[in-house]
Every structure is written in C-alpha cells, then in structure tokens.
C-alpha positions in Angstrom: 108.3 78.6 79.5 112.0 79.3 80.1 111.3 83.1 80.2 108.5 82.5 82.6 110.8 80.7 85.0 113.4 83.4 84.7 110.9 86.1 85.2 109.5 84.4 88.3 112.9 83.9 89.8 114.1 87.4 88.9 111.1 89.1 90.4 110.1 86.9 93.3 113.2 85.1 94.5 116.3 87.2 93.7 115.2 90.1 95.8 115.5 87.8 98.9 118.8 86.3 98.1 120.8 88.7 100.3 118.7 87.7 103.3 119.2 84.1 102.6 122.9 84.5 102.3 123.0 86.3 105.6 121.2 83.4 107.3 123.5 80.9 105.7 126.5 82.9 107.0 125.0 82.8 110.5 124.4 79.1 110.1 128.2 78.8 109.8 128.5 78.0 106.1 131.7 79.3 104.4 131.4 81.6 101.4 131.9 78.8 98.9 129.3 76.6 100.7 126.8 79.5 100.6 127.5 80.0 96.9 127.0 76.2 96.2 123.8 76.1 98.2 122.3 79.2 96.5 123.3 77.9 93.1 121.6 74.5 93.9 118.5 76.4 95.1 118.2 78.4 91.9 118.8 75.2 89.9 115.9 73.5 91.7 113.6 76.5 91.3 114.4 76.8 87.6 113.6 73.1 87.1 110.0 73.7 88.4 107.3 73.1 85.8 105.1 75.8 87.2 104.9 78.4 90.0 101.2 78.7 90.6 101.5 76.5 93.8 103.9 79.0 95.3 101.9 81.5 97.4 104.9 83.0 99.3 108.0 82.9 97.1 110.3 84.1 100.0 109.1 81.3 102.3 109.4 78.8 99.4 113.0 79.9 98.7 114.0 79.6 102.4 112.3 76.2 102.6 114.1 75.0 99.5 117.4 76.2 100.9 116.6 74.5 104.2 115.9 71.3 102.5 119.1 71.4 100.6 121.0 72.1 103.8 119.3 69.2 105.5 120.2 66.9 102.6 123.9 68.0 103.0 123.8 67.5 106.8 122.4 63.9 106.3 125.2 63.2 103.8 127.9 64.4 106.1 128.9 62.4 109.2 130.3 65.4 111.2 127.9 68.3 111.7 128.5 71.5 113.5 126.1 72.1 116.4 125.7 75.7 115.2 124.4 74.4 111.9 121.9 72.1 113.5 120.7 74.9 115.8 120.3 77.4 112.9 118.4 74.8 110.8 116.0 74.5 113.7 115.7 78.3 113.8 115.0 78.6 110.1 112.0 76.3 110.6 110.6 78.8 113.1 111.0 82.0 111.0 108.0 84.1 110.5 107.5 84.7 106.8 104.7 87.2 107.2 105.7 90.4 105.4 106.4 93.5 107.5 104.2 96.5 107.0 107.0 98.2 105.1 107.3 95.2 102.8 103.5 95.2 102.2 103.5 98.9 101.3 106.6 98.5 99.1 105.0 95.5 97.3 101.7 97.5 96.8 103.7 100.3 95.3 105.6 98.0 93.0 102.4 96.3 91.9 100.9 99.6 91.1 104.0 100.5 89.1 104.0 97.3 87.2 100.3 97.6 86.5 100.9 101.1 85.0 103.7 99.5 82.9 101.2 96.9 81.6 98.7 99.6 80.8 101.3 101.3 78.7 101.9 98.3 76.5 100.6 98.3 72.9 97.0 97.0 72.8 97.5 93.4 71.5 100.6 93.0 73.6 98.7 94.2 76.7 95.8 91.8 76.1 98.1 88.8 75.6 100.3 89.7 78.6 97.3 90.3 80.9 95.7 87.0 80.0 99.0 85.0 80.4 100.5 86.7 83.4 97.6 88.2 85.4 94.8 85.7 84.6 97.1 82.7 84.3 95.8 81.4 81.0 97.9 78.9 79.1 99.4 79.9 75.8 96.8 77.8 74.0 93.9 79.3 75.9 95.1 82.8 75.3 95.6 82.1 71.6 92.0 80.7 71.4 90.5 83.6 73.3 92.2 86.3 71.2 92.0 84.4 67.9 95.8 84.4 67.5 98.3 81.8 66.8 100.3 80.3 69.8 103.4 81.6 68.1 102.1 85.2 68.3 101.0 84.7 71.9 104.5 83.5 72.8 106.1 86.5 71.0 103.8 89.1 72.5 104.3 87.7 76.0 108.0 87.9 75.6 107.7 91.4 74.0 105.5 92.5 76.9 108.0 91.2 79.5 110.9 92.8 77.7 109.1 96.2 77.5 108.2 96.0 81.2 111.7 95.0 82.3 113.1 97.9 80.1 110.7 100.3 81.8 111.7 99.0 85.2 115.4 99.4 84.3 114.7 103.0 83.1 113.0 103.8 86.3 115.8 102.4 88.4 118.4 104.4 86.4 116.2 107.5 86.7 116.1 107.0 90.4 119.8 106.5 90.6 120.4 109.7 88.5 118.0 111.7 90.8 119.8 110.4 93.8 123.2 111.3 92.3 121.9 114.9 92.0 121.0 115.3 95.7 123.2 117.6 97.7 124.7 114.7 99.7 125.7 112.9 96.5 127.2 116.0 95.0 129.1 117.0 98.1 127.3 120.3 98.6 126.5 119.7 102.2 128.7 121.6 104.8 128.2 121.5 108.5 124.6 120.4 108.2 123.7 123.1 105.6 123.0 122.6 101.9 125.0 124.9 99.8 
C-alpha cells in the first residue's frame, strides 16, 4: 500500500508541485511557509487510504493546499489582504487541462502502456489487474491463482521495472539533447557547424 501511495504521488502530484509553489509565492507566502505548506500537503496525501476517488489529481492537490492555507488563516489573527484575495482566486481556477497537457498525457499513457506490455508475462498480468483494472491484492491473487505475497512482489517488481524504463528514457532524452548542436556549442551566427 505504501508503494501505491508513493507511486500515485510521484506520478500524479509531484509534476504539478512547481505550479503550486508559484501560486503560493504569488499568494505572498515566504519560502519557508511555502515549504511547510507543501510538506503538509504531501503528508496529507500520503495518509490517504486510497486514491480512486481522485479524478483530477492536480485539482485535488490545489484544493488540499487551499484547505491547509485556509486553516492557517483561521489560526492567525492578522492576515494579509493579498493572501485572502489569492485564496479566493484559487477557488476560481480552471483545472481543465490545456490541449498541450492532453496531448502530453496521451503520449505518456501510450509510453507507459508500452512499458507494461514489455513486462514479463506474470508480472504484466498482476500489474494490469492491480493498477489498470483496480483489483485488490486478494482479488488479483484469487483470479490468477497466486498467493497474495506473490501478487505484492510482482506489483512492486512491475512498478520498479516501469520506473527504471522511464528513468532510462529520460536519461536517453537528456543524452540526445546534449548532443544537439546548441548543446555542443556548434552553432555560430545562426548556422550549424
């Protein structure tokens, strides 16, 4: 369960942290206040018993941060007018993904599905039932005639293999970018040498 929480937060929440921090900065919070609020937000998210009810992780993250901020405002007697105004603005944000975000998410989904297809057969079956179809560990074990211990290990193995492939892909992309003419300094006066 702990790995499920970490996987959810790592894939669905952390990519939006920079945007949240920017909003908190505009709300007038100091760097240490932003750090404290983000840490509290992660703490609350990691305490969740499940994530199936979260249909829009980015919106859920902002809502959680807003609630924490409101709690802090209620506890403090003196509140900056900028903070109150920015809290109101956060409630009006449009969390609909942009077309670019939609395309990017579809590409990432295709990429992850390819990674899942590349898993060893038993690992792939377990991982798909647990992560894609949302079956519990017990239901997966029963359906595949495996022990729950094996299901737990195969789920962790699948996640580990997928994360390793993602990391390899990211390092490959960084290496390819490092070999471009701009990165190697081979551009002079608008010409590639």
